[in-house]
SEPA-935062 format. One line per 5 residues: number of its first residue (from 1); their letters; for each residue x, y, z of N, C-alpha, C. Coordinates in steps of 0.001 Angstrom, whole numbers, plus 500000, padded with zeros to 6 digits. Atoms other than C-alpha are relative to their C-alpha. Layout:
NUM> A> X,Y,Z,X,Y,Z,X,Y,Z | ...
***
This chain:
1> XXXXX> 499699,499507,501340,711360,100323,089667,501304,499377,499510 | 498833,500649,500582,713830,098579,087354,500484,500813,498803 | 499410,499264,501116,716201,100418,084988,500606,499011,499019 | 499564,500963,501012,716772,098524,081746,500327,500706,498688 | 499635,499509,501325,718587,099353,078491,499366,499106,498939
6> XXXXX> 500650,500791,501049,717247,098128,075124,500494,498562,499893 | 499474,501363,500117,719575,095117,074926,499595,499137,501191 | 500405,500738,498807,718708,094131,078470,498528,499605,499936 | 501423,500308,500177,714988,094332,077691,499807,498851,499020 | 500144,501047,501014,715413,092143,074609,500354,498625,500562
11> XXXXX> 499616,501270,499380,717140,089455,076653,498955,499547,501025 | 500925,500349,498921,714671,089609,079527,498616,499640,499487 | 501357,500209,500498,711491,089718,077447,500029,499464,498571 | 499963,500679,501300,712231,087388,074546,498767,499109,499886 | 501295,500681,499959,708556,086481,074293,499248,500187,498684
16> XXXXX> 500776,499853,501246,706165,085883,071372,498967,501116,500052 | 500975,498908,499879,703884,088617,072737,500665,501372,500111 | 499276,498726,499981,706548,091328,072508,500448,500341,498581 | 499586,499515,501329,707067,093356,069294,500725,501330,500183 | 499230,498778,499735,709878,095924,069565,499644,501147,499058
21> XXXXX> 500060,498795,500826,709360,099475,068344,501320,500113,499234 | 498780,499868,500802,711864,100349,065608,500886,501150,500484 | 499209,498816,499648,712915,103826,066725,499133,501009,500737 | 500670,498888,499328,711993,106722,069025,500913,501215,499929 | 499259,498740,500105,713094,110328,068397,499201,501082,500712
26> XXXXX> 500700,498976,499225,712249,113227,070711,500662,501354,499812 | 499493,498649,500239,712615,116929,069864,499336,500984,500959 | 500476,499038,499004,712215,119886,072235,500148,501418,499459 | 499983,498589,500366,711355,123535,071566,499261,500763,501098 | 500577,499336,498821,710793,125528,074784,499096,499018,500760
31> XXXXX> 500918,500855,499240,707668,123993,076394,499425,498860,499160 | 500553,501018,500894,706839,121833,073359,500965,498835,499809 | 499228,501210,500269,707998,118274,072776,499310,499246,498870 | 500535,500813,501087,707544,116345,069549,500629,498615,500076 | 499544,501386,499864,707775,112570,069894,499665,499264,498706
36> XXXXX> 500181,500776,501222,708290,110505,066739,500364,498558,500307 | 499793,501413,499696,707894,106761,067143,499687,499152,498769 | 500235,500930,501101,708193,103995,064560,499510,498682,500588 | 500717,501127,499411,705688,101337,065589,500350,498706,499266 | 499701,501256,500689,706280,097638,064838,498975,499609,498945
41> XXXXX> 501057,500330,500958,702964,097439,062911,499741,501185,499082 | 500216,498924,500967,702041,099429,059814,498804,500866,500381 | 501194,499231,499653,698492,100450,060765,499530,499784,501422 | 500376,500234,498614,698254,099053,064278,500240,501213,500870 | 499681,498802,499228,699732,102308,065478,498844,500993,500017
46> XXXXX> 501119,499051,500033,696495,104099,064556,499175,499921,501280 | 500714,500174,498729,694842,102644,067668,500722,500768,501106 | 499206,499286,498993,697688,104042,069800,499817,501506,499858 | 500167,498562,500233,697409,107483,068196,498637,500468,500499 | 501361,499649,499566,693649,107544,068827,499908,500007,501525
51> XXXXX> 500063,500105,498539,694000,106408,072445,500792,501123,500670 | 499155,498978,499382,696850,108777,073269,499384,501390,499870 | 500587,498679,500248,695128,111776,071710,498777,500236,500881 | 501222,499873,499197,691874,111098,073607,500265,499959,501497 | 499778,500245,498583,693419,110112,076928,500937,500998,500669
56> XXXXX> 498914,499219,499404,696377,112458,077448,499780,501503,499843 | 500163,498548,500042,695836,116098,078347,501286,500710,499564 | 498725,499396,500389,699525,116745,077652,500172,500053,498487 | 499849,500077,501454,699104,115898,073956,499126,501041,499313 | 500710,498948,500729,698160,118822,071719,499449,499481,498669
61> XXXXX> 500449,500587,501264,697911,116832,068481,500773,498714,499762 | 499351,501268,500306,698781,113432,067068,499531,499523,498633 | 500392,500587,501284,698815,111677,063710,500889,498806,499692 | 499250,501166,500454,699978,108515,061996,500299,500130,498519 | 499611,500054,501409,701863,108176,058709,500698,498658,499801
66> XXXXX> 499460,501346,500063,702381,104509,057886,500152,499467,501420 | 499776,500475,498626,703961,103045,061016,500642,501081,500868 | 499443,498880,499224,705261,106442,062124,498870,500719,500727 | 500983,499264,499213,703248,107994,064957,500689,501198,500636 | 499396,498735,499573,703875,111607,065919,499082,500669,501012
71> XXXXX> 500750,499325,498947,702778,113311,069134,500633,501353,500282 | 499567,498671,499577,703040,117048,069748,499428,500224,501385 | 500441,499930,498614,702898,117527,073493,500690,501146,500727 | 499387,498967,499178,703794,119929,076257,500625,499363,501233 | 499337,500483,498798,706131,119436,079170,499062,500163,501191
76> XXXXX> 500853,499897,498821,704298,118709,082429,499563,498635,500493 | 500500,501225,499392,702385,116130,084437,498481,500041,500051 | 501456,500101,499973,698783,115010,084030,499618,498519,499966 | 500295,501435,499932,698060,111454,085238,498683,499646,499318 | 501163,500446,500748,695557,109490,083155,499141,499068,500851
81> XXXXX> 500952,500906,499368,692448,107850,084556,499706,498883,498994 | 500095,501056,500992,692868,104629,082609,498707,499199,500133 | 501207,500817,500058,689738,102775,081541,500103,499102,498776 | 499881,500959,501094,689705,099631,079417,499201,500442,498781 | 500592,499659,501299,688944,100338,075746,499824,501502,499797
86> XXXXX> 500341,498579,500142,688009,103979,076416,501230,500886,500126 | 498735,499289,499780,691176,105503,077896,501037,498954,500396 | 499191,501185,499696,693474,102503,077620,501494,500263,500036 | 498559,499734,500052,696834,104194,077089,500254,501480,499787 | 499652,498597,500218,698606,107525,077096,501278,500400,500710
91> XXXXX> 498810,499415,499376,701304,109818,078451,499589,500727,501272 | 500283,499390,498699,701250,110788,082132,500863,501219,500300 | 499059,498940,499610,704292,113033,082325,501126,500110,498976 | 498835,499744,500849,707035,114638,080230,500929,500946,500749 | 498997,499221,499282,710212,115942,081838,501248,500113,499126
96> XXXXX> 498717,499804,500685,713326,117439,080242,501059,500293,501048 | 498909,499852,499039,716475,117026,082298,501321,499977,499253 | 498725,499884,500702,719764,118264,080855,499819,499580,498539 | 500065,500429,501389,720161,116328,077605,499043,498832,499793 | 500933,501125,500074,717441,113770,078327,498546,500465,500009
101> XXXXX> 501451,499808,499938,713692,113671,077694,499409,498729,500602 | 500599,501133,499305,711739,111438,080076,498484,500046,499811 | 501431,500065,500294,708268,110417,078908,499415,498779,500699 | 500646,501090,499267,706047,108349,081208,498778,499513,499230 | 501103,500639,500722,703800,105971,079247,499296,499026,500933
106> XXXXX> 500736,501006,499250,701056,103906,080835,498890,499437,499131 | 501043,500629,500799,698577,101453,079391,499510,498724,500634 | 500598,501227,499484,696284,098560,080175,500249,498846,499038 | 499855,501236,500769,696923,095017,078992,501079,500134,498921 | 499019,499918,501080,698612,094963,075564,500595,501377,499834
111> XXXXX> 499485,498629,500080,698917,098736,075581,501062,500246,501064 | 498997,499903,498954,700873,098351,078797,501309,499343,499598 | 498789,500635,500534,703308,095993,077052,500720,500985,499078 | 499413,499000,500891,703830,098660,074413,500571,501184,500743 | 499576,498816,499239,704200,101383,077037,501459,499917,500417
116> XXXXX> 498634,500108,499503,707457,100040,078378,500864,499038,499238 | 499151,501037,500572,708761,096780,076960,500275,500243,498515 | 499823,499834,501447,708153,097357,073234,500732,501294,499657 | 499331,498724,500249,709141,101026,073262,501453,499958,500466 | 498667,500004,499414,712137,100353,075445,501041,499283,499183
121> XXXXX> 499061,500732,500850,713690,098070,072824,500405,500793,498761 | 499801,499244,501241,713717,100784,070159,501365,500670,499918 | 498834,499160,500254,716709,102470,068591,499668,501421,500454 | 500227,498646,499516,717092,105919,070140,499654,500070,501473 | 500306,500042,498567,716051,104817,073632,501290,499739,500778
126> XXXXX> 498831,500210,499153,718781,105185,076253,499725,498893,501005 | 500426,501001,499026,716938,103202,078911,498563,500304,500398 | 501314,499732,499428,713569,102834,080582,500048,499765,501504 | 500225,500247,498577,712556,103077,084194,498674,499239,500076 | 501185,500861,500062,710149,100144,084370,499280,500016,501347
131> XXXXX> 500792,499919,498768,707421,100739,086937,499207,498721,500189 | 500774,501246,499960,705047,097857,086170,499950,499393,498604 | 500050,500720,501267,704848,095206,083442,498539,499731,499633 | 501369,500223,500451,701642,095085,081403,499807,498592,499466 | 500328,501301,500552,700053,092185,079587,498838,499382,500743
136> XXXXX> 501192,500574,499376,696949,090123,080268,499008,501107,500301 | 500914,498922,499608,694687,092457,082241,500697,501036,500874 | 499241,499168,499069,697480,094270,084071,500368,501369,499422 | 499500,498675,500353,698711,097874,084041,501485,499915,499667 | 498588,499861,500338,701999,098580,082293,500379,501466,500040
141> XXXXX> 499585,498598,499879,703930,101749,083057,501518,500082,499987 | 498548,499842,500067,707425,102974,082223,500354,501419,499596 | 499425,498719,500428,709508,106119,081855,501006,499687,498896 | 499123,500241,501149,711109,106051,078402,500931,501202,499842 | 499004,498922,500003,714337,108081,078283,500737,500020,498665
146> XXXXX> 499318,499818,501274,715693,109428,074999,500835,501276,500041 | 499163,498806,500080,718220,112034,073966,499187,501195,499513 | 500654,498764,500424,716991,115608,073632,500567,500444,498652 | 499612,499559,501339,717045,116659,069979,499299,501312,499676 | 500677,498812,500522,716074,119783,068040,499480,499706,498605
151> XXXXX> 500577,500164,501333,713948,120051,064924,500534,501078,499076 | 499566,499029,500996,715248,121691,061784,499383,499606,498659 | 500656,500234,501289,713388,122045,058488,500730,500820,498939 | 499282,499357,501100,715194,122846,055235,499079,500096,498792 | 500763,499782,501218,713209,124379,052382,500950,500088,498816
156> XXXXX> 499144,500044,501192,714659,123769,048901,499158,500304,498771 | 500704,499749,501258,713657,125126,045513,500980,500301,498873 | 499277,499704,501247,714883,125441,041921,501310,499220,499871 | 498804,500811,500265,717254,122532,041350,499984,499420,498588 | 500113,500582,501344,716008,121549,037860,499996,501081,498928
161> XXXXX> 500095,499085,501135,715839,123121,034407,498834,499553,499122 | 501067,500378,500934,713355,123028,031534,500310,498667,499316 | 499595,501192,500735,715335,120141,030034,500147,498747,500857 | 499778,501196,499184,716074,117852,032978,499975,500331,501489 | 499935,499860,498553,715991,117251,036717,498637,499945,500669
166> XXXXX> 501217,500000,499179,713431,117064,039539,500401,500380,501416 | 499609,499520,498672,713621,118980,042797,499620,499027,501097 | 500440,500882,498920,711631,116491,044857,500928,498802,500169 | 499100,501146,499908,713950,113595,043991,501406,500417,500415 | 498669,499506,499610,717139,115631,044271,500061,500248,501501
171> XXXXX> 500050,499716,498565,716110,116816,047730,499980,498712,500813 | 500085,501265,499265,715191,113308,048855,501327,499244,499969 | 498728,500718,500110,718418,111791,047568,501085,500635,500870 | 499056,499308,499119,720436,114425,049395,499711,499660,501457 | 500372,500328,498619,718491,113766,052606,500375,498559,500340
176> XXXXX> 499635,501398,499779,719065,110024,052207,501503,499862,500206 | 498549,500016,499816,722788,110613,051818,500376,500551,501377 | 499772,499408,498678,722716,112844,054906,499685,498989,501104 | 500397,501008,499011,720944,110061,056795,501092,498933,500151 | 498916,500984,499951,723720,107607,055889,501201,500529,500781
181> XXXXX> 498884,499372,499300,726143,110075,057435,499700,500240,501476 | 500307,499954,498577,724353,109900,060782,498942,501003,500426 | 501060,499056,499664,721667,112604,060620,498633,499312,499923 | 501325,500612,499911,718033,111793,061427,499037,500683,499033 | 500898,499510,501041,715914,112329,058293,498589,499530,500327
186> XXXXX> 501342,500335,499530,712256,112472,059371,498926,500067,498927 | 501133,499824,500913,710129,113720,056512,500385,500806,498769 | 499821,499328,501292,709850,115065,052964,498617,500477,499568 | 501304,499437,500360,706997,117403,052010,500101,500769,498688 | 500085,499261,501264,706115,118595,048513,498947,501093,500166
191> XXXXX> 500907,498859,499836,704537,122073,048586,499689,500597,498628 | 500443,499434,501261,702506,123187,045594,500019,501525,500083 | 499942,498543,500052,703232,126806,044656,499053,500513,498906 | 500921,499343,500937,701438,129258,042325,500131,499378,498606 | 499883,500740,501271,700643,127205,039182,500114,500883,498761
196> XXXXX> 499959,499101,501167,700481,130282,036905,501277,500841,499961 | 498725,499284,499988,704013,131458,037670,500699,499812,498650 | 499381,500139,501330,705576,132193,034247,501454,499521,500067 | 498594,500391,499859,709035,131396,035639,500166,498532,500411 | 499934,501380,499513,708164,127847,036713,500659,499083,498969
201> XXXXX> 499483,501021,500902,709890,124787,035290,498840,499222,499395 | 501194,500688,500476,706632,122817,035078,498917,499965,501066 | 501055,500162,498990,704628,121731,038149,500040,501045,501101 | 499853,498887,499045,705921,124564,040354,499780,499548,501445 | 500038,500417,498605,706619,122915,043704,501358,500261,500645
206> XXXXX> 498757,499950,499231,709199,123324,046444,499954,498891,501040 | 499872,501146,499117,710402,120835,049033,500433,500430,501396 | 499556,499818,498620,710694,120800,052827,500530,498665,500512 | 499390,501178,499389,713070,118287,054429,500076,500218,501499 | 500025,499867,498540,712650,117662,058158,501010,499055,500634
211> XXXXX> 498977,500779,499305,715453,116483,060435,499891,500217,501502 | 499757,499841,498564,716052,115865,064125,501509,500020,500193 | 498552,499867,499855,719520,117015,065177,500376,500351,501438 | 499427,499502,498766,721690,117546,068196,500343,501468,499784 | 499746,498556,500105,722217,121237,068927,501339,500283,499336
216> XXXXX> 498654,499735,500500,725918,121039,068139,500193,499573,498546 | 499852,500495,501373,725267,119395,064741,499209,500794,498971 | 500865,499262,500929,722896,121966,063201,500783,500637,498849 | 499217,499339,501046,725540,123926,061318,500617,498981,499050 | 499442,501054,500851,727148,120724,060059,498959,499483,499022
221> XXXXX> 501079,500457,500873,723784,119609,058675,499761,500998,498870 | 500257,498965,501013,723153,122905,056883,501133,500069,498986 | 498840,499910,500894,726672,123073,055466,500083,498806,499062 | 499932,501202,500828,726470,119500,054212,498929,500028,498912 | 501060,499894,501006,723152,120121,052445,500392,500984,498906
226> XXXXX> 499535,499016,500993,724572,123218,050742,501070,499383,499104 | 498922,500639,500759,727643,121226,049708,499459,499002,498977 | 500571,500997,500903,725588,118395,048211,499146,500644,498913 | 500792,499290,501009,723222,120824,046457,500885,500615,498923 | 499075,499423,500983,726145,122571,044801,500513,498938,499035
231> XXXXX> 499547,501097,500849,727256,119184,043497,498898,499496,499073 | 501064,500708,500704,723839,117944,042363,499022,500880,499233 | 500998,499164,500672,721747,120935,041275,500364,500228,498541 | 499818,499709,501426,721261,121590,037582,499709,501463,499692 | 500496,498639,500187,720071,125158,038123,500951,501037,500589
236> XXXXX> 499241,498867,499446,721720,128514,038692,499093,500890,500858 | 500973,499242,499206,718712,129564,040815,499715,499332,501351 | 500287,500813,498819,718916,127096,043729,500218,500767,501298 | 499895,499381,498673,718262,128369,047274,499421,499064,501050 | 500609,500711,498885,717462,126980,050710,499579,501006,501067
241> XXXXX> 500424,499216,498837,715694,128345,053791,499975,499054,501196 | 499828,500847,498818,716130,127068,057351,499093,500456,501127 | 500864,499745,498854,713488,126879,060082,500465,499130,501159 | 499556,500738,498824,714723,125897,063540,498880,499942,501032 | 501025,500164,498977,712344,124493,066140,498708,499413,499469
246> XXXXX> 501272,500639,500315,708852,123023,066206,498942,501006,499535 | 501052,499015,500265,706784,126214,066025,500137,500620,498609 | 500044,499300,501284,705728,127795,062725,499360,501365,500231 | 500590,498670,499804,705223,131577,062939,498780,500209,499097 | 501228,499745,500761,701765,132695,061809,500304,500748,498702
251> XXXXX> 499677,499199,501178,703302,135189,059398,500693,499171,498923 | 499354,500884,500969,705366,132448,057774,498959,499180,499257 | 501063,500756,500658,702272,130360,057084,499231,500904,499030 | 500702,499066,500881,700527,133412,055645,500805,500268,498731 | 499124,499803,501162,703512,134008,053379,499903,498793,499059
256> XXXXX> 500063,501222,500812,703365,130374,052191,498709,499946,499196 | 501277,499958,500722,699695,130751,051275,500069,501018,498866 | 499834,498991,501059,700567,133908,049336,500761,499441,498811 | 499190,500555,501089,703182,132018,047328,499214,498943,499229 | 500862,500954,500690,700520,129423,046485,498944,500688,499135
261> XXXXX> 501155,499353,500628,698008,132033,045299,500347,501189,499105 | 499640,498834,500825,699963,134853,043620,501503,500048,499773 | 498575,499783,500225,703312,136039,042334,500598,500726,501209 | 499269,499397,498877,705806,136925,045078,501415,500288,499536 | 498658,499612,500429,709094,138737,044585,501076,499466,500943
266> XXXXX> 498854,500392,499166,712533,137794,045868,500134,500969,501170 | 499886,498989,498946,712539,141040,047839,498995,499763,501122 | 501013,500301,498984,709309,140082,049614,500425,498805,500840 | 499526,501185,499276,710733,136688,050519,501130,500379,500955 | 498866,499592,499163,713927,138260,051848,499536,500844,501178
271> XXXXX> 500523,499150,498937,711937,140795,053873,499329,499166,501095 | 500674,500869,499032,709767,138122,055526,501023,499188,500786 | 498970,500810,499335,712798,135966,056266,500773,500830,501023 | 499264,499118,499081,714625,138889,057852,499155,500318,501236 | 500898,499667,498887,711607,139835,059980,499851,498826,500969
276> XXXXX> 500212,501193,499176,711168,136257,061224,501306,499353,500431 | 498668,500509,499659,714918,135703,061606,500203,498572,499506 | 499814,501282,500676,714859,132780,059200,501122,500159,498985 | 498849,499907,500888,718114,132175,057381,499661,499434,498628 | 500136,500505,501362,717942,131873,053596,501358,500123,499315
281> XXXXX> 498686,500068,500637,720927,130934,051465,499823,499798,498505 | 499958,500188,501445,721419,131408,047742,501130,499018,499706 | 498991,501030,500250,723211,128155,046878,500684,500254,498664 | 499454,499606,501310,723614,128997,043181,499316,501243,499452 | 500720,498825,500467,721124,131868,042825,498863,500355,500942
286> XXXXX> 500997,499456,499079,718363,133944,044449,498569,499570,499729 | 501399,500266,500346,715213,132842,042608,499340,498941,500881 | 500548,501079,499188,714786,129725,044722,499605,500412,501401 | 500329,499540,498646,714456,131791,047902,498494,500055,500228 | 501454,499829,499860,710740,132392,047250,499342,498678,500394
291> XXXXX> 500617,501294,499730,709722,128734,047137,500595,499284,501193 | 499352,500664,498859,712265,127517,049670,499402,500488,501312 | 500603,499439,498795,710858,129869,052304,498545,499561,500132 | 501415,500412,499971,707276,128968,051336,499839,498566,500482 | 500093,501408,499584,707975,125262,051921,499986,499874,501515
296> XXXXX> 499892,500093,498545,708734,125954,055581,498668,500231,500710 | 501240,499643,499331,705315,127392,056403,498940,498927,499963 | 501039,501028,500165,703404,124281,055329,500557,498585,500096 | 499373,501323,499982,705792,121402,055959,499207,498995,500840 | 500730,500921,499113,703495,119950,058671,498500,499983,499724
301> XXXXX> 501413,499996,500381,700162,120506,056895,499915,499454,498572 | 499868,500636,501306,700166,117998,054053,498848,500324,499058 | 501152,499712,500851,696654,118707,052782,500096,501403,499403 | 499845,498632,500513,697288,122442,052506,501213,500100,499087 | 498765,499948,500792,700770,121845,051123,499744,499628,498536
306> XXXXX> 500217,500466,501381,699467,120022,048047,498807,500677,499319 | 501210,499372,500533,696326,122103,047579,500341,500990,498890 | 499842,499073,501117,695995,124009,044307,498907,501053,500068 | 500963,498895,500030,694318,127417,044253,499806,500445,498562 | 500304,499602,501362,692583,128149,040980,499508,501443,499967
311> X> 500499,498638,500167,691858,131636,039694,498484,499997,499830
***
């Protein structure tokens, strides 16, 4: 077994058949691990997602968004019976040790090159423990080691007025600024709310921003978002809600569906948040609490998030 850092891999395998991954981010929530990888190809990653989902018993779900591939998995060990074309690649083991997450990837031929060499060159990788080098018809296997992160989702609502502004762009611009300051901005979800709400500005949506953070940086992230919202919002009704971790409580999702299908009061939103121990903050006012909390329950279900319920 050979231990190699990204720069060392790039020097050793400066070959035309190697395409480095862009980035790997790993988040942990109890027994669950969410792995976010930015593949070198835009749609080539779809083959990897399909193979991993079919081959790895540790993987609960997987999807691709552009070149971003996301695996929701559980900690443990379950070696894969690799078979060319059918079960050609996957995850054998996931271990969390102190502040590190160790994920063992294995694959045949080109998938084996991706398992260790390509992934190991990515931003976010500390080092890999290279077991075997893939390529040709050979097996490739490596333990990819990344820093343990946590997931935090920020729901935002009511930053515009009848005359100007847009919540989806304001939220994204704030997240982009946060990213420049060193935080890991992962996703932006627009959640359609009740279209017949008489208090709406126009389209009636709220926003969920997803980040990966170190445990010690969570409060700094929240405080910075509040600070930037106070500077940029045009509304006196702006609020945020904060969901920590990978899991979405069933009652939170049910609440989000309610906000899509009927009128919900501020008091109801505050009651649900208190019961689920979800922090909500009135940045400039309370009205945004309803939609901000609703964004959290559907941030990872894009089809439901945008769905409109008609009377």
